[in-house]
ZAGULUM-16071 format. One record per residue (C-alpha): x, y, z; residue in one letter; residue number from 0. Coordinates in steps of 0.25 Angstrom, whole numbers, plus 5000, padded with zeros to 4 digits. Example, Ala and Ser with C-alpha at 12.3 -4.5 7.8 and 13.67 -1.06 7.14 Angstrom:
2
(atom (5049, 4982, 5031), A, 0)
(atom (5055, 4996, 5029), S, 1)
This chain:
583
(atom (4936, 5003, 5039), M, 0)
(atom (4928, 4992, 5032), S, 1)
(atom (4915, 4991, 5039), D, 2)
(atom (4908, 4998, 5027), F, 3)
(atom (4911, 4987, 5017), R, 4)
(atom (4904, 4974, 5015), Q, 5)
(atom (4914, 4964, 5012), P, 6)
(atom (4910, 4951, 5005), G, 7)
(atom (4916, 4937, 5008), P, 8)
(atom (4931, 4939, 5009), A, 9)
(atom (4939, 4926, 5009), P, 10)
(atom (4954, 4929, 5012), G, 11)
(atom (4952, 4943, 5017), G, 12)
(atom (4947, 4949, 5004), T, 13)
(atom (4934, 4956, 5001), I, 14)
(atom (4927, 4950, 4989), A, 15)
(atom (4917, 4962, 4988), G, 16)
(atom (4915, 4975, 4995), V, 17)
(atom (4902, 4983, 4995), L, 18)
(atom (4900, 4997, 5001), L, 19)
(atom (4890, 4997, 5012), D, 20)
(atom (4882, 5010, 5010), F, 21)
(atom (4878, 5012, 5025), D, 22)
(atom (4892, 5010, 5030), R, 23)
(atom (4898, 5018, 5019), C, 24)
(atom (4889, 5030, 5022), Y, 25)
(atom (4891, 5028, 5037), A, 26)
(atom (4906, 5030, 5034), A, 27)
(atom (4903, 5043, 5026), V, 28)
(atom (4894, 5049, 5037), V, 29)
(atom (4906, 5046, 5047), S, 30)
(atom (4916, 5052, 5038), H, 31)
(atom (4925, 5041, 5042), D, 32)
(atom (4939, 5042, 5035), Q, 33)
(atom (4941, 5027, 5037), R, 34)
(atom (4932, 5025, 5025), F, 35)
(atom (4939, 5034, 5016), D, 36)
(atom (4944, 5026, 5003), G, 37)
(atom (4935, 5014, 5006), Q, 38)
(atom (4923, 5020, 4998), F, 39)
(atom (4919, 5032, 4991), I, 40)
(atom (4906, 5041, 4995), T, 41)
(atom (4900, 5046, 4982), A, 42)
(atom (4889, 5057, 4984), V, 43)
(atom (4879, 5058, 4973), R, 44)
(atom (4874, 5072, 4976), T, 45)
(atom (4888, 5078, 4974), T, 46)
(atom (4894, 5069, 4965), G, 47)
(atom (4906, 5068, 4974), I, 48)
(atom (4913, 5056, 4980), Y, 49)
(atom (4920, 5056, 4994), C, 50)
(atom (4927, 5049, 5004), R, 51)
(atom (4919, 5043, 5016), P, 52)
(atom (4925, 5053, 5026), S, 53)
(atom (4922, 5066, 5017), C, 54)
(atom (4919, 5077, 5027), P, 55)
(atom (4907, 5082, 5018), A, 56)
(atom (4893, 5081, 5022), T, 57)
(atom (4889, 5067, 5022), T, 58)
(atom (4879, 5064, 5010), P, 59)
(atom (4866, 5058, 5011), K, 60)
(atom (4866, 5042, 5009), P, 61)
(atom (4857, 5044, 4997), T, 62)
(atom (4868, 5053, 4990), N, 63)
(atom (4880, 5044, 4992), V, 64)
(atom (4886, 5031, 4986), E, 65)
(atom (4898, 5023, 4990), F, 66)
(atom (4908, 5019, 4980), L, 67)
(atom (4921, 5010, 4981), R, 68)
(atom (4931, 5019, 4974), T, 69)
(atom (4932, 5034, 4969), A, 70)
(atom (4933, 5028, 4955), A, 71)
(atom (4919, 5023, 4957), A, 72)
(atom (4914, 5037, 4961), A, 73)
(atom (4921, 5044, 4950), Q, 74)
(atom (4914, 5034, 4940), Q, 75)
(atom (4901, 5038, 4945), R, 76)
(atom (4904, 5053, 4943), G, 77)
(atom (4908, 5057, 4957), Y, 78)
(atom (4919, 5067, 4960), R, 79)
(atom (4929, 5066, 4972), A, 80)
(atom (4926, 5075, 4984), C, 81)
(atom (4936, 5086, 4985), R, 82)
(atom (4934, 5088, 5000), R, 83)
(atom (4937, 5073, 5004), C, 84)
(atom (4945, 5069, 4992), R, 85)
(atom (4941, 5054, 4992), P, 86)
(atom (4953, 5050, 4984), D, 87)
(atom (4963, 5055, 4995), A, 88)
(atom (4960, 5043, 5005), V, 89)
(atom (4965, 5029, 5007), P, 90)
(atom (4961, 5019, 4997), G, 91)
(atom (4951, 5007, 5000), S, 92)
(atom (4957, 4996, 5009), P, 93)
(atom (4949, 4986, 5001), D, 94)
(atom (4960, 4986, 4990), W, 95)
(atom (4969, 4979, 5000), N, 96)
(atom (4958, 4971, 5007), L, 97)
(atom (4952, 4966, 4995), R, 98)
(atom (4959, 4956, 4985), A, 99)
(atom (4948, 4957, 4974), D, 100)
(atom (4950, 4963, 4960), L, 101)
(atom (4945, 4977, 4964), A, 102)
(atom (4955, 4978, 4975), A, 103)
(atom (4967, 4973, 4966), R, 104)
(atom (4963, 4982, 4955), A, 105)
(atom (4962, 4995, 4964), M, 106)
(atom (4976, 4992, 4970), R, 107)
(atom (4982, 4992, 4955), L, 108)
(atom (4974, 5004, 4951), I, 109)
(atom (4979, 5012, 4962), T, 110)
(atom (4993, 5008, 4958), D, 111)
(atom (4991, 5014, 4945), G, 112)
(atom (4990, 5001, 4936), V, 113)
(atom (4979, 5007, 4927), V, 114)
(atom (4987, 5019, 4924), E, 115)
(atom (4999, 5011, 4921), R, 116)
(atom (4993, 4999, 4914), E, 117)
(atom (4978, 5002, 4911), G, 118)
(atom (4966, 4994, 4915), V, 119)
(atom (4971, 4982, 4907), P, 120)
(atom (4984, 4982, 4915), G, 121)
(atom (4976, 4983, 4928), L, 122)
(atom (4967, 4971, 4923), A, 123)
(atom (4979, 4963, 4919), E, 124)
(atom (4985, 4964, 4933), R, 125)
(atom (4972, 4960, 4940), L, 126)
(atom (4970, 4948, 4930), G, 127)
(atom (4957, 4953, 4924), Y, 128)
(atom (4952, 4959, 4911), S, 129)
(atom (4949, 4974, 4910), T, 130)
(atom (4934, 4971, 4909), R, 131)
(atom (4934, 4962, 4921), Q, 132)
(atom (4942, 4972, 4929), L, 133)
(atom (4933, 4984, 4925), G, 134)
(atom (4920, 4976, 4929), R, 135)
(atom (4926, 4971, 4942), A, 136)
(atom (4931, 4985, 4947), L, 137)
(atom (4918, 4992, 4943), T, 138)
(atom (4910, 4982, 4950), A, 139)
(atom (4918, 4983, 4963), E, 140)
(atom (4923, 4997, 4963), L, 141)
(atom (4913, 5005, 4955), G, 142)
(atom (4924, 5009, 4944), A, 143)
(atom (4933, 5002, 4934), G, 144)
(atom (4948, 5002, 4933), P, 145)
(atom (4948, 5014, 4924), V, 146)
(atom (4940, 5022, 4934), A, 147)
(atom (4948, 5017, 4946), L, 148)
(atom (4961, 5021, 4939), A, 149)
(atom (4955, 5035, 4935), R, 150)
(atom (4951, 5038, 4950), A, 151)
(atom (4965, 5033, 4954), H, 152)
(atom (4971, 5043, 4944), R, 153)
(atom (4963, 5054, 4949), A, 154)
(atom (4968, 5052, 4963), Q, 155)
(atom (4982, 5052, 4958), S, 156)
(atom (4980, 5064, 4950), A, 157)
(atom (4974, 5071, 4962), R, 158)
(atom (4986, 5067, 4971), T, 159)
(atom (4996, 5073, 4960), L, 160)
(atom (4987, 5086, 4959), I, 161)
(atom (4987, 5088, 4974), E, 162)
(atom (5001, 5084, 4978), T, 163)
(atom (5010, 5088, 4966), T, 164)
(atom (5013, 5101, 4958), P, 165)
(atom (5012, 5093, 4945), L, 166)
(atom (5005, 5099, 4933), G, 167)
(atom (4992, 5093, 4930), M, 168)
(atom (4996, 5086, 4917), A, 169)
(atom (5007, 5079, 4925), E, 170)
(atom (4997, 5075, 4936), V, 171)
(atom (4988, 5070, 4925), A, 172)
(atom (4998, 5060, 4919), F, 173)
(atom (5004, 5057, 4932), A, 174)
(atom (4991, 5052, 4938), A, 175)
(atom (4989, 5043, 4925), G, 176)
(atom (4979, 5052, 4917), F, 177)
(atom (4981, 5050, 4902), S, 178)
(atom (4978, 5065, 4899), S, 179)
(atom (4977, 5078, 4907), V, 180)
(atom (4962, 5079, 4902), R, 181)
(atom (4959, 5066, 4908), Q, 182)
(atom (4966, 5070, 4921), F, 183)
(atom (4958, 5083, 4922), N, 184)
(atom (4945, 5077, 4919), D, 185)
(atom (4947, 5066, 4929), T, 186)
(atom (4951, 5076, 4940), I, 187)
(atom (4939, 5084, 4937), R, 188)
(atom (4930, 5072, 4937), A, 189)
(atom (4935, 5066, 4950), V, 190)
(atom (4938, 5079, 4958), Y, 191)
(atom (4929, 5089, 4951), A, 192)
(atom (4940, 5099, 4950), V, 193)
(atom (4952, 5102, 4941), S, 194)
(atom (4966, 5097, 4945), P, 195)
(atom (4970, 5111, 4948), T, 196)
(atom (4959, 5113, 4958), T, 197)
(atom (4963, 5100, 4965), L, 198)
(atom (4977, 5105, 4966), R, 199)
(atom (4973, 5118, 4972), A, 200)
(atom (4964, 5111, 4982), E, 201)
(atom (4975, 5102, 4986), A, 202)
(atom (4985, 5114, 4988), A, 203)
(atom (4975, 5121, 4997), R, 204)
(atom (4974, 5108, 5006), R, 205)
(atom (4989, 5107, 5006), D, 206)
(atom (4990, 5121, 5011), R, 207)
(atom (4980, 5119, 5022), R, 208)
(atom (4986, 5105, 5026), G, 209)
(atom (5000, 5109, 5026), G, 210)
(atom (5003, 5097, 5016), R, 211)
(atom (5017, 5099, 5009), P, 212)
(atom (5017, 5100, 4994), A, 213)
(atom (5025, 5089, 4987), S, 214)
(atom (5039, 5093, 4984), T, 215)
(atom (5045, 5092, 4970), P, 216)
(atom (5047, 5078, 4965), G, 217)
(atom (5038, 5072, 4976), S, 218)
(atom (5024, 5070, 4979), I, 219)
(atom (5018, 5070, 4994), T, 220)
(atom (5005, 5063, 4997), L, 221)
(atom (4997, 5060, 5008), R, 222)
(atom (4992, 5045, 5008), L, 223)
(atom (4979, 5044, 5015), P, 224)
(atom (4976, 5032, 5024), L, 225)
(atom (4966, 5027, 5035), R, 226)
(atom (4971, 5029, 5049), P, 227)
(atom (4976, 5023, 5058), P, 228)
(atom (4989, 5020, 5051), Y, 229)
(atom (5001, 5013, 5058), H, 230)
(atom (5012, 5020, 5050), A, 231)
(atom (5023, 5015, 5059), S, 232)
(atom (5020, 5001, 5057), G, 233)
(atom (5019, 5002, 5041), L, 234)
(atom (5032, 5010, 5041), F, 235)
(atom (5039, 5002, 5051), G, 236)
(atom (5036, 4989, 5042), F, 237)
(atom (5041, 4996, 5030), L, 238)
(atom (5054, 5001, 5037), A, 239)
(atom (5058, 4988, 5042), A, 240)
(atom (5058, 4982, 5028), R, 241)
(atom (5063, 4995, 5021), A, 242)
(atom (5074, 4992, 5010), I, 243)
(atom (5085, 5002, 5010), P, 244)
(atom (5086, 5011, 4998), G, 245)
(atom (5071, 5007, 4994), V, 246)
(atom (5064, 5011, 5007), E, 247)
(atom (5066, 5019, 5019), V, 248)
(atom (5057, 5019, 5031), A, 249)
(atom (5054, 5020, 5046), D, 250)
(atom (5041, 5020, 5054), Q, 251)
(atom (5038, 5034, 5049), A, 252)
(atom (5040, 5034, 5034), G, 253)
(atom (5043, 5025, 5022), Y, 254)
(atom (5050, 5029, 5009), A, 255)
(atom (5054, 5020, 4997), R, 256)
(atom (5057, 5019, 4982), T, 257)
(atom (5048, 5012, 4973), L, 258)
(atom (5046, 5009, 4958), R, 259)
(atom (5033, 5015, 4952), L, 260)
(atom (5028, 5012, 4938), P, 261)
(atom (5035, 5025, 4932), H, 262)
(atom (5047, 5025, 4941), G, 263)
(atom (5053, 5025, 4955), P, 264)
(atom (5048, 5033, 4966), A, 265)
(atom (5051, 5036, 4981), V, 266)
(atom (5040, 5037, 4991), V, 267)
(atom (5039, 5040, 5005), A, 268)
(atom (5027, 5039, 5015), I, 269)
(atom (5026, 5043, 5030), A, 270)
(atom (5014, 5043, 5039), P, 271)
(atom (5006, 5057, 5040), G, 272)
(atom (4997, 5061, 5051), T, 273)
(atom (4984, 5068, 5051), G, 274)
(atom (4979, 5079, 5061), P, 275)
(atom (4977, 5069, 5072), N, 276)
(atom (4991, 5064, 5071), G, 277)
(atom (4988, 5050, 5066), T, 278)
(atom (4993, 5045, 5052), V, 279)
(atom (4982, 5048, 5042), D, 280)
(atom (4991, 5047, 5029), H, 281)
(atom (5004, 5044, 5024), L, 282)
(atom (5013, 5055, 5018), A, 283)
(atom (5019, 5051, 5005), A, 284)
(atom (5030, 5057, 4996), R, 285)
(atom (5033, 5051, 4983), L, 286)
(atom (5044, 5054, 4973), R, 287)
(atom (5040, 5048, 4959), L, 288)
(atom (5047, 5046, 4946), T, 289)
(atom (5034, 5048, 4939), D, 290)
(atom (5021, 5054, 4945), L, 291)
(atom (5013, 5044, 4937), R, 292)
(atom (5017, 5034, 4949), D, 293)
(atom (5011, 5043, 4960), L, 294)
(atom (4998, 5035, 4961), A, 295)
(atom (5005, 5022, 4961), T, 296)
(atom (5015, 5026, 4971), A, 297)
(atom (5004, 5031, 4980), V, 298)
(atom (4996, 5018, 4979), S, 299)
(atom (5008, 5010, 4982), R, 300)
(atom (5011, 5019, 4994), L, 301)
(atom (4997, 5017, 4999), R, 302)
(atom (4998, 5002, 4998), R, 303)
(atom (5012, 5002, 5005), L, 304)
(atom (5007, 5009, 5017), A, 305)
(atom (4993, 5002, 5017), D, 306)
(atom (4986, 5016, 5016), L, 307)
(atom (4972, 5010, 5012), D, 308)
(atom (4971, 5001, 5023), A, 309)
(atom (4959, 5001, 5033), D, 310)
(atom (4965, 5001, 5046), P, 311)
(atom (4952, 5003, 5054), A, 312)
(atom (4947, 4990, 5048), A, 313)
(atom (4960, 4982, 5050), V, 314)
(atom (4962, 4987, 5064), D, 315)
(atom (4948, 4984, 5068), A, 316)
(atom (4949, 4970, 5063), A, 317)
(atom (4963, 4967, 5069), L, 318)
(atom (4960, 4973, 5083), A, 319)
(atom (4949, 4964, 5084), A, 320)
(atom (4959, 4953, 5087), D, 321)
(atom (4964, 4954, 5101), P, 322)
(atom (4978, 4950, 5097), A, 323)
(atom (4980, 4961, 5087), L, 324)
(atom (4971, 4972, 5095), A, 325)
(atom (4983, 4978, 5102), A, 326)
(atom (4992, 4979, 5090), S, 327)
(atom (4981, 4985, 5082), V, 328)
(atom (4979, 4996, 5093), A, 329)
(atom (4994, 4998, 5093), A, 330)
(atom (4996, 4999, 5078), A, 331)
(atom (4982, 5004, 5072), P, 332)
(atom (4982, 5005, 5057), G, 333)
(atom (4993, 4995, 5054), I, 334)
(atom (4996, 4994, 5039), R, 335)
(atom (5000, 4983, 5029), L, 336)
(atom (5013, 4988, 5022), P, 337)
(atom (5011, 4987, 5007), G, 338)
(atom (5021, 4989, 4996), T, 339)
(atom (5024, 4999, 4984), V, 340)
(atom (5032, 4988, 4977), E, 341)
(atom (5025, 4974, 4976), P, 342)
(atom (5036, 4966, 4970), T, 343)
(atom (5046, 4972, 4980), E, 344)
(atom (5037, 4966, 4991), I, 345)
(atom (5037, 4952, 4985), V, 346)
(atom (5053, 4953, 4984), L, 347)
(atom (5054, 4958, 4998), R, 348)
(atom (5045, 4948, 5004), A, 349)
(atom (5054, 4937, 4998), L, 350)
(atom (5067, 4944, 5003), L, 351)
(atom (5060, 4943, 5017), G, 352)
(atom (5058, 4928, 5017), Q, 353)
(atom (5064, 4921, 5028), Q, 354)
(atom (5071, 4933, 5033), V, 355)
(atom (5069, 4945, 5043), T, 356)
(atom (5064, 4959, 5038), V, 357)
(atom (5078, 4965, 5040), A, 358)
(atom (5084, 4954, 5032), A, 359)
(atom (5074, 4955, 5021), A, 360)
(atom (5076, 4970, 5021), R, 361)
(atom (5091, 4968, 5019), T, 362)
(atom (5089, 4958, 5008), A, 363)
(atom (5080, 4968, 5001), A, 364)
(atom (5090, 4980, 5003), A, 365)
(atom (5101, 4971, 4997), R, 366)
(atom (5092, 4968, 4985), L, 367)
(atom (5088, 4982, 4983), T, 368)
(atom (5103, 4987, 4984), D, 369)
(atom (5107, 4977, 4973), A, 370)
(atom (5095, 4977, 4963), L, 371)
(atom (5086, 4990, 4967), G, 372)
(atom (5087, 5001, 4957), E, 373)
(atom (5093, 5014, 4963), P, 374)
(atom (5084, 5026, 4962), L, 375)
(atom (5089, 5035, 4951), R, 376)
(atom (5091, 5050, 4953), R, 377)
(atom (5077, 5056, 4951), G, 378)
(atom (5070, 5042, 4952), A, 379)
(atom (5057, 5044, 4960), G, 380)
(atom (5059, 5059, 4960), G, 381)
(atom (5072, 5058, 4968), L, 382)
(atom (5082, 5069, 4967), D, 383)
(atom (5073, 5078, 4958), G, 384)
(atom (5072, 5093, 4958), P, 385)
(atom (5068, 5096, 4972), G, 386)
(atom (5068, 5082, 4976), A, 387)
(atom (5065, 5079, 4991), D, 388)
(atom (5067, 5064, 4990), G, 389)
(atom (5078, 5055, 4995), P, 390)
(atom (5087, 5059, 4983), G, 391)
(atom (5087, 5073, 4988), A, 392)
(atom (5086, 5073, 5003), S, 393)
(atom (5087, 5059, 5007), G, 394)
(atom (5072, 5058, 5011), R, 395)
(atom (5058, 5061, 5007), L, 396)
(atom (5053, 5073, 5014), D, 397)
(atom (5039, 5076, 5018), S, 398)
(atom (5031, 5087, 5025), G, 399)
(atom (5021, 5089, 5036), P, 400)
(atom (5011, 5079, 5029), A, 401)
(atom (5018, 5068, 5036), D, 402)
(atom (5025, 5075, 5047), G, 403)
(atom (5038, 5074, 5040), G, 404)
(atom (5040, 5059, 5041), R, 405)
(atom (5044, 5057, 5027), L, 406)
(atom (5056, 5066, 5030), Q, 407)
(atom (5059, 5062, 5044), S, 408)
(atom (5060, 5047, 5041), G, 409)
(atom (5072, 5039, 5036), P, 410)
(atom (5067, 5040, 5021), L, 411)
(atom (5081, 5042, 5014), D, 412)
(atom (5089, 5031, 5007), G, 413)
(atom (5079, 5028, 4995), L, 414)
(atom (5088, 5024, 4984), S, 415)
(atom (5083, 5011, 4977), R, 416)
(atom (5071, 5004, 4971), L, 417)
(atom (5068, 4989, 4976), F, 418)
(atom (5073, 4980, 4965), P, 419)
(atom (5063, 4975, 4954), T, 420)
(atom (5059, 4961, 4953), P, 421)
(atom (5067, 4960, 4940), A, 422)
(atom (5080, 4965, 4946), A, 423)
(atom (5078, 4955, 4958), I, 424)
(atom (5075, 4943, 4948), A, 425)
(atom (5087, 4946, 4940), E, 426)
(atom (5097, 4949, 4951), H, 427)
(atom (5091, 4945, 4964), G, 428)
(atom (5099, 4932, 4965), A, 429)
(atom (5112, 4940, 4965), E, 430)
(atom (5108, 4949, 4976), V, 431)
(atom (5099, 4941, 4986), L, 432)
(atom (5105, 4933, 4997), R, 433)
(atom (5099, 4923, 5006), G, 434)
(atom (5093, 4909, 5003), P, 435)
(atom (5094, 4906, 4988), A, 436)
(atom (5079, 4901, 4988), R, 437)
(atom (5074, 4915, 4992), R, 438)
(atom (5083, 4922, 4982), T, 439)
(atom (5077, 4913, 4971), A, 440)
(atom (5063, 4916, 4976), T, 441)
(atom (5065, 4931, 4976), I, 442)
(atom (5072, 4931, 4962), V, 443)
(atom (5061, 4922, 4956), A, 444)
(atom (5049, 4931, 4962), V, 445)
(atom (5056, 4943, 4957), A, 446)
(atom (5057, 4937, 4943), A, 447)
(atom (5042, 4933, 4944), A, 448)
(atom (5038, 4948, 4947), M, 449)
(atom (5048, 4953, 4937), A, 450)
(atom (5042, 4945, 4925), D, 451)
(atom (5028, 4947, 4930), G, 452)
(atom (5025, 4932, 4933), S, 453)
(atom (5022, 4937, 4948), L, 454)
(atom (5015, 4950, 4948), R, 455)
(atom (5014, 4957, 4962), V, 456)
(atom (5005, 4970, 4962), H, 457)
(atom (4994, 4975, 4971), P, 458)
(atom (4983, 4970, 4961), G, 459)
(atom (4987, 4955, 4963), R, 460)
(atom (4977, 4946, 4968), D, 461)
(atom (4982, 4942, 4982), A, 462)
(atom (4980, 4927, 4981), E, 463)
(atom (4985, 4926, 4967), D, 464)
(atom (4998, 4933, 4971), L, 465)
(atom (5000, 4925, 4983), R, 466)
(atom (4999, 4912, 4975), A, 467)
(atom (5009, 4917, 4965), E, 468)
(atom (5019, 4921, 4976), L, 469)
(atom (5018, 4908, 4984), V, 470)
(atom (5019, 4900, 4971), A, 471)
(atom (5033, 4906, 4969), L, 472)
(atom (5045, 4898, 4975), P, 473)
(atom (5049, 4904, 4988), G, 474)
(atom (5037, 4913, 4991), V, 475)
(atom (5029, 4908, 5003), G, 476)
(atom (5015, 4913, 5008), P, 477)
(atom (5021, 4923, 5018), W, 478)
(atom (5028, 4930, 5006), T, 479)
(atom (5015, 4930, 4998), A, 480)
(atom (5007, 4935, 5009), G, 481)
(atom (5017, 4946, 5012), Y, 482)
(atom (5017, 4951, 4998), V, 483)
(atom (5001, 4951, 4997), L, 484)
(atom (5001, 4960, 5010), M, 485)
(atom (5012, 4970, 5005), R, 486)
(atom (5008, 4970, 4990), V, 487)
(atom (4993, 4968, 4990), L, 488)
(atom (4990, 4974, 5004), G, 489)
(atom (4983, 4960, 5007), A, 490)
(atom (4976, 4963, 5021), T, 491)
(atom (4974, 4948, 5025), D, 492)
(atom (4988, 4942, 5025), E, 493)
(atom (4993, 4935, 5038), L, 494)
(atom (5007, 4930, 5036), L, 495)
(atom (5006, 4919, 5047), V, 496)
(atom (5020, 4914, 5043), T, 497)
(atom (5027, 4927, 5046), D, 498)
(atom (5038, 4927, 5057), V, 499)
(atom (5034, 4941, 5062), A, 500)
(atom (5019, 4938, 5062), L, 501)
(atom (5022, 4926, 5071), A, 502)
(atom (5029, 4935, 5081), K, 503)
(atom (5018, 4946, 5080), G, 504)
(atom (5007, 4935, 5082), A, 505)
(atom (5015, 4930, 5095), A, 506)
(atom (5017, 4944, 5100), A, 507)
(atom (5002, 4948, 5098), L, 508)
(atom (4997, 4934, 5103), G, 509)
(atom (4990, 4931, 5090), V, 510)
(atom (4986, 4916, 5089), A, 511)
(atom (4997, 4908, 5083), G, 512)
(atom (5008, 4918, 5088), G, 513)
(atom (5010, 4909, 5100), D, 514)
(atom (5015, 4899, 5090), R, 515)
(atom (5027, 4908, 5086), A, 516)
(atom (5041, 4901, 5088), A, 517)
(atom (5055, 4905, 5084), L, 518)
(atom (5061, 4898, 5071), D, 519)
(atom (5075, 4895, 5069), N, 520)
(atom (5079, 4909, 5066), H, 521)
(atom (5072, 4914, 5079), G, 522)
(atom (5060, 4920, 5072), R, 523)
(atom (5046, 4917, 5076), A, 524)
(atom (5036, 4909, 5067), S, 525)
(atom (5023, 4902, 5069), L, 526)
(atom (5022, 4887, 5067), D, 527)
(atom (5010, 4882, 5059), N, 528)
(atom (5000, 4882, 5070), H, 529)
(atom (5004, 4896, 5074), G, 530)
(atom (5002, 4901, 5059), R, 531)
(atom (4989, 4894, 5059), A, 532)
(atom (4985, 4900, 5072), A, 533)
(atom (4989, 4914, 5067), L, 534)
(atom (4982, 4912, 5054), D, 535)
(atom (4969, 4908, 5061), N, 536)
(atom (4970, 4920, 5070), H, 537)
(atom (4973, 4929, 5059), G, 538)
(atom (4959, 4926, 5052), R, 539)
(atom (4953, 4936, 5062), R, 540)
(atom (4961, 4947, 5056), W, 541)
(atom (4956, 4945, 5042), R, 542)
(atom (4956, 4953, 5032), P, 543)
(atom (4967, 4961, 5039), W, 544)
(atom (4978, 4950, 5042), R, 545)
(atom (4989, 4957, 5035), S, 546)
(atom (4987, 4969, 5045), Y, 547)
(atom (4986, 4959, 5057), A, 548)
(atom (5000, 4954, 5052), G, 549)
(atom (5005, 4968, 5053), M, 550)
(atom (5001, 4968, 5067), H, 551)
(atom (5008, 4955, 5070), L, 552)
(atom (5021, 4960, 5062), W, 553)
(atom (5020, 4973, 5071), R, 554)
(atom (5019, 4964, 5084), A, 555)
(atom (5031, 4956, 5079), S, 556)
(atom (5040, 4969, 5077), A, 557)
(atom (5036, 4975, 5090), L, 558)
(atom (5040, 4962, 5097), G, 559)
(atom (5054, 4965, 5092), G, 560)
(atom (5056, 4952, 5085), A, 561)
(atom (5062, 4952, 5071), P, 562)
(atom (5051, 4952, 5061), S, 563)
(atom (5052, 4943, 5049), S, 564)
(atom (5047, 4946, 5035), L, 565)
(atom (5044, 4932, 5031), E, 566)
(atom (5039, 4919, 5037), A, 567)
(atom (5049, 4909, 5043), P, 568)
(atom (5056, 4901, 5032), P, 569)
(atom (5052, 4887, 5028), A, 570)
(atom (5067, 4883, 5030), A, 571)
(atom (5076, 4890, 5039), P, 572)
(atom (5086, 4900, 5032), S, 573)
(atom (5094, 4911, 5037), P, 574)
(atom (5089, 4925, 5035), P, 575)
(atom (5096, 4933, 5024), T, 576)
(atom (5108, 4941, 5028), T, 577)
(atom (5117, 4951, 5022), G, 578)
(atom (5121, 4966, 5022), R, 579)
(atom (5109, 4976, 5024), K, 580)
(atom (5110, 4986, 5013), T, 581)
(atom (5108, 5000, 5018), A, 582)
């Protein structure tokens, strides 16, 4: 929900500044409404504790509370985390995707572990600011500077390792990014008011009561919190339709893949998990990492992939106000915007999908991966280790009652390769890629730009700067740039009016402009200029959630049984890519 915030002027669907309204925040605390968890912190002066808004404890008096944007801000003021409501075990703020300002971009990178890997200077360099400018801006906006925000992130990562693995505390300390065991112990005591061993004992008691299975050797099992409702079949169906054999396996009930992390390859799997009322209230995740220092980064990327920090109540309320979308919103509440765990991969896959269908793009990506992708070595990502329960041992990632066994029952075998690096594609892509020579040249050139650093694609990029850099490259159009912003930055306000599938979905739902859809030379629906203008004009009522509206249009197109296209119609007719589909 977003009615407790007071947004300033927001051209382009972004929020220039956000103030917490005390009365509305306090009303959320009084109602113990879980929809507000992660969107602000309740700090109680009389107890020195900070909580999530839905904390079941007795509601404090208004004079005894203050509301803060982040847990780091609360820790900076000397507050300790509530051990009853565990305020760090909630979804993150949806503002970090909705907003495009410096604070939001910095938070996306901090949760990805950039400060631990590159320090504050590295974070500032990625954002294009000096360390002093960055510190002032974050302190003014979030109540804490980058060091404090990273410290809070390390504490959360450490708690996850303490509660979900049998690792010794020294191993946990260094895996979470602490420079010493003493610093780790001091931070845990300061944030949680207990020792690390007490945290582990409390977690063990909760797991015994809740029947949660312990992580098996070589793997980590986690619950990734989210804000219901969650349209899991839509997200997993989207990923399954585009899954690259060897890299990804998926169906509408689960998804698994290989990925590169800063300290080595990994295999991850996610599946919807249900709460007591039978609705999806979390994703169950299993991770097999080469190096446990990558845990926080892997979790952050999975959360972005599955759009777990979204605010579905706000999105659905805005879109359902349009009669053209009301029925779709009612049929698919909590629709999500698929993200990515590999930003450079999404750029290259979007280029592979230009002018062809989703199936053809998938075949091209499979061929490229088969030729240039690195095979997972024995033991990489924790595979085939002692007691391993991953694909190398049993052909699938297993699970337990936490997710209803979905990770085990889904088709999650066949993970064997990593998607090719930009450097490999830049060097050898021309030998492997098929189809129009111009598209091949574009893919190779963009891969080279990402490999040499002249094109930097990561969650901390400014959206309009990245868009401008992409469309300036020969062969990269507005659709590709917009698609990359949606998948990499989680941009909530992109409407791809030239997209073939959106045109069909608009026609199916009776959205203005959809009646202008006509078949092109390849039998695919597209909008003429008047139709695109009408759709763009109609879409203004969906701001700042036009990306989610696009997901509803894509869904309507798929339900109509029409072949969906990944890219807009080509400027000049060219046959789709053909060739053997690599198994």
